[in-house]
PAFI-297812 format. One line per field, with one value per residue (C-alpha): residue number from 1; residue in one letter; x, y, z. Coordinates in steps of 0.1 Angstrom, whole numbers, plus 5000, padded with zeros to 4 digits. Layout:
<rs>
n = NUM/...
res = a/...
x = X/...
y = Y/...
z = Z/...
</rs>
This chain:
<rs>
n = 1/2/3/4/5/6/7/8/9/10/11/12/13/14/15/16/17/18/19/20/21/22/23/24/25/26/27/28/29/30/31/32/33/34/35/36/37/38/39/40/41/42/43/44/45/46/47/48/49/50/51/52/53/54/55/56/57/58/59/60/61/62/63/64/65/66/67/68/69/70/71/72/73/74/75/76/77/78/79/80/81/82/83/84/85/86/87/88/89/90/91/92/93/94/95/96/97/98/99/100/101/102/103/104/105/106/107/108/109/110/111/112/113/114/115/116/117/118/119/120/121/122/123/124/125/126/127/128/129/130/131/132/133/134/135/136/137/138/139/140/141/142/143/144/145/146/147/148/149/150/151/152
res = x/x/x/x/x/x/x/x/x/x/x/x/x/x/x/x/x/x/x/x/x/x/x/x/x/x/x/x/x/x/x/x/x/x/x/x/x/x/x/x/x/x/x/x/x/x/x/x/x/x/x/x/x/x/x/x/x/x/x/x/x/x/x/x/x/x/x/x/x/x/x/x/x/x/x/x/x/x/x/x/x/x/x/x/x/x/x/x/x/x/x/x/x/x/x/x/x/x/x/x/x/x/x/x/x/x/x/x/x/x/x/x/x/x/x/x/x/x/x/x/x/x/x/x/x/x/x/x/x/x/x/x/x/x/x/x/x/x/x/x/x/x/x/x/x/x/x/x/x/x/x/x
x = 8747/8779/8803/8830/8804/8789/8824/8833/8800/8807/8843/8831/8807/8835/8859/8832/8826/8863/8868/8838/8843/8832/8816/8800/8766/8773/8787/8757/8733/8752/8750/8712/8708/8728/8709/8675/8687/8699/8667/8646/8662/8661/8625/8613/8630/8623/8593/8591/8623/8601/8590/8624/8612/8577/8558/8540/8528/8496/8490/8499/8482/8505/8536/8526/8521/8555/8571/8555/8561/8594/8607/8594/8591/8626/8641/8624/8637/8672/8672/8664/8691/8716/8707/8713/8747/8756/8746/8764/8737/8711/8732/8718/8682/8690/8703/8672/8650/8670/8666/8628/8625/8645/8627/8594/8604/8613/8581/8560/8579/8576/8539/8535/8553/8532/8499/8509/8520/8556/8577/8603/8639/8646/8621/8638/8672/8657/8642/8675/8692/8666/8668/8706/8708/8682/8703/8735/8718/8703/8737/8754/8727/8730/8768/8769/8740/8749/8745/8712/8714/8699/8670/8680
y = 8802/8813/8789/8789/8781/8753/8739/8740/8721/8696/8691/8686/8658/8641/8643/8628/8600/8594/8593/8571/8536/8516/8483/8458/8469/8506/8497/8476/8503/8529/8507/8503/8541/8549/8523/8536/8572/8564/8546/8573/8602/8583/8572/8605/8623/8597/8575/8563/8544/8516/8509/8492/8464/8463/8487/8511/8543/8554/8591/8616/8597/8567/8589/8607/8574/8561/8594/8590/8552/8546/8582/8598/8567/8555/8589/8590/8556/8565/8597/8576/8551/8579/8592/8557/8556/8590/8579/8548/8540/8538/8517/8484/8497/8510/8476/8459/8484/8477/8440/8443/8465/8442/8412/8430/8436/8399/8387/8409/8398/8361/8366/8383/8355/8329/8348/8355/8319/8328/8358/8371/8362/8397/8393/8360/8379/8406/8380/8362/8394/8403/8368/8369/8405/8396/8365/8386/8411/8385/8367/8400/8409/8374/8374/8409/8404/8412/8389/8393/8417/8412/8436/8467
z = 3421/3404/3388/3416/3442/3421/3415/3452/3460/3433/3446/3481/3469/3449/3479/3502/3477/3475/3513/3521/3534/3503/3514/3490/3503/3495/3461/3451/3464/3443/3412/3417/3422/3391/3370/3381/3376/3341/3331/3348/3330/3297/3298/3311/3282/3255/3265/3229/3235/3248/3212/3209/3230/3215/3237/3215/3231/3215/3223/3250/3279/3273/3271/3303/3321/3310/3321/3355/3360/3342/3346/3378/3400/3391/3397/3431/3441/3428/3449/3480/3471/3466/3501/3514/3498/3514/3549/3561/3586/3557/3533/3543/3541/3506/3495/3509/3490/3458/3464/3468/3437/3415/3428/3421/3385/3382/3399/3376/3345/3354/3361/3328/3310/3326/3319/3283/3277/3268/3258/3234/3242/3256/3283/3294/3294/3316/3339/3342/3351/3377/3393/3393/3408/3434/3443/3446/3468/3491/3493/3503/3528/3543/3544/3561/3586/3621/3651/3669/3699/3733/3739/3759
</rs>
């Protein structure tokens, strides 16, 4: 693909993003997609970054697994969420998926803290963020729910 063609495709995407109807659901789904994309790229490229929070990677098997779990999985979920942002009829599904993913992180973290008998302060901060974000998503989903429809 030559540069002018690539630029035109990029310009079309930017214009589409600019002209979309931006609801709170779509915005939160985009934030989730961008966050997962950022962490996915970062931890795929630099799995040793987890050493900063006390996760030592001993050998290639550990690095491969981090690249798959924290890199590839998060990139796959972010791709789905980006698709949900692009298609208005999928936005709510994307936000529900984001909510479950964040709640899953929080549930796993809380379970780990309980099983380990405590945690470093950073884990409590992460748990607080996960609980808060899950609550925000649930509140938005509740507020924007549609009235039940009669069966057709």
